[in-house]
Each structure stands twice: as C-alpha cells, then as structure tokens.
C-alpha positions, 0 to 999 in steps of 0.5 A: 035337600031331598024329601024335606030334610027329615027321616019321616018324609024320607021314609014316606017319599023315597023308594029306598028305606033306611032303618031307624036307629035306637041308641040306649044310654043306661045310667046317664048319671055315670056319664055325667060324672065320668066322661066330661067330653061326652057330657058336653057333646050330648045335647048337640047329639040329641038335638037333631037326631030324630030328623036323621032317624036316630032315637035316644032312650036314656035312663037316669036316677032323676029328672034333675040329672039332665042339664037344661040344654039336654032337657029341651031335647027330650020329648017324652019322660017316663018315671018308674017307681 
C-alpha cells in the first residue's frame, strides 16, 4: 500500500493532492428512527473514514443517541447548550 495507507501520509508524500471530504449528518436521531439500514451501516462507514480523507460531522439531541459501536469511532464531542 503506497504512502502508508492513510490520507495524512498520502498528502505529505504524494505529488498529487486529493481533497478532504466532509460529510455533514444533521439530526442523527431521525436516521436512527427512520432508516434502519443506514443506522446499521453507519459505524462501519465511520470507522476507517479518516484514513481515506473522509470526516463526519454529526449532530444529535444527546450523546445517548449514539450506539456504543458508533461512539467508539467519534474522536471529538462538543456539547452545545
């Protein structure tokens, strides 16, 4: 695998540059309640995404909205009042 297999090393060492992709998910609670297949696939989608230059920004009503399998993949949490 070239460049160590992650986005950061690729950007540092590759002559070509690829954009960082940011995916916004608003109201994760609604996805959880309405689209069961998306809810089940979400932890696997977020697990290795940063290695490939994909960052997720997710909003929810509370921290308890996330299953433990998804919570493990979240690097930063910001609580707004």
